[in-house]
C-alpha positions in Angstrom: -81.3 45.2 -95.5 -81.8 42.7 -98.4 -84.8 43.4 -100.6 -85.6 39.9 -102.0 -88.2 41.1 -104.5 -85.9 43.7 -106.0 -83.0 41.1 -106.2 -85.4 38.6 -107.8 -86.4 41.2 -110.5 -82.7 41.8 -111.3 -81.9 38.1 -111.4 -84.8 37.5 -113.8 -83.6 40.4 -116.1 -80.1 39.0 -116.1 -81.3 35.5 -116.9 -83.4 36.7 -119.8 -80.5 38.8 -121.3 -78.1 35.9 -120.9 -80.6 33.5 -122.4 -80.9 35.7 -125.5 -77.2 35.6 -126.1 -77.1 31.9 -125.5 -79.8 31.4 -128.2 -77.7 33.4 -130.7 -74.8 30.9 -130.3 -77.2 28.0 -130.2 -78.7 28.9 -133.5 -75.4 29.6 -135.2 -74.1 27.1 -137.7 -71.3 26.0 -135.6 -69.7 26.8 -132.2 -66.4 25.9 -130.7 -66.2 23.5 -127.7 -63.3 23.3 -125.3 -62.8 20.8 -122.5 -62.1 22.2 -119.0 -59.8 20.6 -116.5 -62.6 18.5 -115.0 -63.4 17.1 -118.5 -66.7 19.1 -118.7 -67.4 21.0 -122.0 -67.3 24.7 -122.3 -68.8 26.8 -125.2 -68.9 30.4 -126.3 -72.5 30.5 -124.9 -71.2 29.7 -121.4 -68.7 32.5 -121.6 -71.1 35.1 -122.9 -73.8 34.2 -120.3 -71.2 34.4 -117.5 -70.1 37.9 -118.6 -73.6 39.3 -118.9 -74.7 37.9 -115.5 -71.6 39.1 -113.7 -72.0 42.6 -115.1 -75.7 42.8 -114.2 -75.3 41.4 -110.7 -72.4 43.8 -110.0 -74.8 46.6 -108.9 -75.9 44.5 -105.9 -72.4 44.7 -104.5 -72.9 41.1 -103.3 -70.1 38.6 -104.1 -70.8 36.1 -107.0 -69.6 32.5 -107.2 -70.1 31.3 -110.8 -69.2 28.0 -112.4 -67.0 29.9 -114.9 -65.2 31.8 -112.1 -65.2 29.2 -109.3 -61.6 29.5 -108.1 -62.5 31.7 -105.2 -60.7 30.3 -102.1 -62.8 28.9 -99.2 -61.0 31.2 -96.8 -62.6 34.1 -98.7 -66.0 32.5 -99.3 -66.6 31.2 -95.8 -67.1 34.8 -94.5 -69.9 35.6 -97.0 -73.4 36.1 -95.4 -75.1 36.6 -98.8 -73.8 35.7 -102.2 -75.0 34.9 -105.7 -74.4 31.3 -106.9 -74.6 31.1 -110.7 -74.5 28.5 -113.5 -74.5 30.6 -116.7 -75.4 27.6 -118.8 -76.6 24.4 -117.0 -76.8 21.4 -119.3 -73.9 22.2 -121.7 -74.1 18.6 -123.0 -77.8 19.2 -123.8 -76.8 22.5 -125.5 -74.2 20.7 -127.6 -76.7 17.9 -128.5 -79.2 20.6 -129.4 -82.1 19.1 -127.5 -83.1 22.4 -125.9 -82.9 21.1 -122.3 -80.5 23.7 -120.9 -81.0 26.6 -118.5 -79.6 29.7 -117.0 -79.5 29.3 -113.2 -79.1 32.2 -110.7 -79.5 31.7 -106.9 -79.0 33.9 -103.9 -77.6 32.1 -100.8 -78.0 33.3 -97.3 -75.3 31.6 -95.1 -75.7 28.0 -96.3 -79.3 28.1 -97.7 -80.7 29.1 -101.1 -83.4 31.8 -100.5 -84.0 33.0 -104.1 -83.8 31.2 -107.4 -84.3 32.0 -111.1 -84.2 29.4 -113.9 -84.7 30.4 -117.5 -85.1 28.0 -120.4 -84.0 29.9 -123.5 -85.4 27.5 -126.1 -88.9 27.1 -124.7 -88.9 30.6 -123.1 -90.1 29.2 -119.8 -89.1 31.2 -116.7 -89.2 29.7 -113.2 -88.5 32.0 -110.2 -89.2 32.4 -106.5 -88.0 33.4 -103.1 -88.7 32.5 -99.5 -91.1 35.4 -99.1 -93.4 35.2 -102.1 -93.3 31.5 -103.0 -92.5 30.1 -106.5 -93.9 30.9 -109.9 -93.6 30.1 -113.6 -94.0 32.5 -116.5 -94.3 31.2 -120.1 -93.2 32.6 -123.5 -91.0 35.3 -122.0 -87.7 36.6 -123.4 -85.4 39.6 -123.2 -88.1 41.8 -124.8 -90.3 41.4 -121.7 -90.8 44.7 -120.0 -91.9 44.6 -116.3 -91.6 47.6 -114.0 -91.2 45.5 -110.8 -91.8 42.0 -109.4 -95.5 42.7 -108.9 -96.0 43.3 -112.6 -94.2 40.1 -113.4 -96.2 38.1 -110.8 -99.4 39.2 -112.7 -98.1 37.3 -115.8 -97.1 34.2 -113.8 -98.6 31.0 -112.4 -98.0 30.0 -108.8 -96.3 26.7 -108.2 -97.2 24.0 -107.8 -100.0 24.2 -110.4 -100.4 20.4 -110.9 -100.3 17.6 -108.4 -101.2 14.0 -109.2 -101.5 12.0 -105.9 -102.5 8.8 -107.9 -99.2 8.2 -109.7 -95.6 8.6 -108.5 -93.6 10.3 -111.2 -89.8 10.1 -110.9 -87.7 12.5 -112.9 -84.0 11.5 -113.5 -81.0 12.7 -115.3 -80.9 12.3 -119.1 -77.1 12.4 -119.3 -76.0 11.1 -115.8 -78.2 8.2 -114.7 -76.2 6.1 -112.2 -76.7 2.6 -111.1 -77.5 3.8 -107.6 -80.3 6.0 -108.9 -81.7 3.1 -111.0 -81.7 0.9 -107.9 -83.6 3.5 -105.9 -86.2 3.7 -108.7 -86.5 -0.1 -108.7 -87.1 0.0 -104.9 -89.9 2.6 -105.4 -91.5 0.3 -108.0 -91.5 -2.6 -105.6 -93.0 -0.5 -102.9 -95.6 1.4 -105.0 -96.3 -0.7 -108.1 -96.4 1.5 -111.2 -93.9 4.3 -111.4 -93.9 6.9 -114.2 -90.2 7.7 -115.1 -89.2 10.8 -117.1 -85.7 11.6 -118.2 -84.8 15.3 -118.3 -81.7 17.4 -118.7 -80.2 20.2 -116.5 -82.1 21.9 -113.6 -85.4 21.3 -115.3 -85.7 18.2 -113.1 -86.0 20.4 -110.0 -88.5 22.7 -111.8 -90.7 19.7 -112.6 -90.9 18.7 -108.9 -91.6 22.4 -108.1 -94.5 22.7 -110.6 -95.9 19.3 -109.6 -95.4 17.4 -112.9 -92.9 15.1 -111.0 -93.1 13.8 -107.5 -89.5 12.9 -106.8 -86.0 13.7 -108.2 -83.3 11.4 -106.8 -79.8 12.4 -107.6 -77.2 9.8 -106.5 -74.4 11.0 -108.6 -72.1 14.1 -108.8 -73.5 17.6 -109.1 -71.9 20.9 -108.1 -73.5 23.6 -105.9 -74.2 26.0 -108.9 -76.0 23.2 -110.8 -78.9 23.0 -108.3 -79.0 26.0 -106.0 -81.5 28.0 -108.1 -83.7 24.9 -108.5 -83.4 24.2 -104.8 -84.6 27.7 -103.9 -87.6 27.4 -106.3 -88.5 23.9 -105.1 -88.4 25.0 -101.5 -90.5 28.0 -102.2 -93.0 25.7 -103.9 -93.2 23.6 -100.7 -90.9 20.8 -101.7 -88.2 19.1 -99.5 -84.6 19.1 -100.7 -82.6 16.8 -98.4 -79.7 14.4 -98.4 -80.5 10.7 -99.3 -81.8 10.1 -95.7 -84.7 12.5 -96.5 -84.0 14.4 -93.2 -80.7 16.3 -93.4 -80.9 19.6 -95.3 -78.7 20.1 -98.3 -76.3 23.1 -97.6 -74.1 25.4 -99.7 -70.8 27.2 -99.6 -69.1 24.1 -98.4 -65.3 24.0 -98.6 -65.8 21.3 -101.3 -68.4 22.5 -103.8 -69.3 19.0 -104.9 -72.8 18.1 -103.6 -73.5 14.9 -101.7 -76.3 12.7 -103.0 -79.8 14.2 -102.5 -83.5 13.8 -103.1 -86.0 16.5 -104.1 -89.5 15.4 -103.1 -93.0 16.9 -103.1 
């Protein structure tokens, strides 16, 4: 039997430990950047975070699919009932540009649905987490030095999401590095239908966190993302009462597909 609260605690601890090592690289004078086969950048921080998370999740005996170890054949993956889906460093471009908008993402998938998510922001020390049983939460100013005995003690230091909802203004959050024409067109249509639209640009999975906490109303993504980019944010947003669907705003977004590239989607409060 899966204990979601126990697994959430472990994922939180893994994200904080990985975030600490990421910050050490981030604050160093220089760091090497290599380009992967898909033309995306890879740093020492990605590798260190991946190693830490893989080691800590090993005790759960559940399989792990990580961006930095994503060559697991579909023939193997398709039989997984539960598995971890991890992006050790989401927002590598933001990391390289040193704007602080990068995260550690850890999700637990049941069949094709994210049921647990943890997102840690090393620079701001913000922690977002949640699961389908307890809801979604945010803790502020936390790092690897945080000691909590169990999830209940962590919950006592956290705010339940959403903690802010403005029904007067529609706030759209969009990608800082990957804003496509299709997304811009969608935002223009929203403006025509609703008048004033507040538009915010944000990096990494922080866009999903903003919808979960209520500081954004909609996150449209009409461009490429991979499953590990958004699974943790999907779980947190869902636990906070948001809808994560395909562009039609009806069809659920699913995971562990043969092709790990996501279709276009919308996250909406």
